[in-house]
C-alpha positions, 0 to 999 in steps of 0.5 A, spaced: 706 188 383 700 189 379 693 186 379 687 186 375 680 186 377 674 185 372 667 186 373 663 180 371 656 182 372 651 185 378 656 185 384 661 180 381 668 181 379 674 177 378 681 179 380 687 176 377 694 177 381 700 179 377 702 171 378 696 169 374 692 167 380 684 168 380 679 169 385 672 171 385 669 176 389 661 177 389 657 181 394 651 179 398 644 179 394 641 185 398 647 189 394 645 186 388 650 180 388 649 173 388 653 171 394 658 167 389 665 169 392 668 172 397 667 180 399 672 185 397 673 187 405 673 179 407 679 179 401 683 184 405 682 180 412 684 173 408 690 177 405 693 180 412 692 173 415 696 169 410 701 174 410 702 174 418 701 166 418 706 166 412 711 170 417 709 165 423 711 159 420 717 161 416 720 164 423 718 157 427 721 153 421 727 157 422 727 156 429 726 148 428 720 148 431 716 141 429 709 145 427 704 140 425 698 145 424 698 153 424 692 157 423 690 164 425 682 166 427 681 173 425 676 177 428 674 184 425 670 190 427 668 196 422 666 203 423 658 204 423 659 210 418 661 210 411 667 209 409 666 202 413 673 202 414 676 196 419 677 199 426 679 193 430 682 187 428 684 181 432 689 175 430 689 169 434 694 164 432 693 156 434 699 153 433 700 145 434 706 141 434 711 136 438 714 140 443 713 147 441 716 152 445 712 158 448 718 163 447 719 161 440 711 161 438 711 168 442 717 171 438 714 169 431 707 172 433 711 178 435 716 179 429 710 178 424 706 183 428 712 188 429 717 187 423 715 183 417 707 183 416 707 188 411 699 188 410 698 188 418 703 194 419 700 198 413 693 197 416 696 199 423 699 205 420 692 207 417 689 207 424 686 200 425 687 197 432 691 191 431 692 185 436 695 178 436 695 172 441 696 165 440 695 158 443 699 152 443 697 145 442 702 140 444 701 133 440 704 127 444 
């Protein structure tokens, strides 16, 4: 896997993934940016959320759950000192669908956290306290 990040100006960068997709990253005005893109540390959370949600949806589809919507709300805390690494990250999955089985949703979230999500497992191994929970919304 490869990626390229190119400086544009001030605190703005363009990232290009190995698959050819681009994203703008920029800092806040008080750090020389213009607030025109995602912060790099936010990008890390988005990547972790995407990785986890991909796993959860894949597992739920394989277990034939009728999911209509799935999102993960991520909250994180960072150290007060430099480097301002993540110290805690919490992922709250909200899964909506018809006749969803709680045991299947619970299993999908646990499997992602413990076995499949490379991003969260990597961060956890580096000392970040990562927690997960879920909410089910059954739609008639």
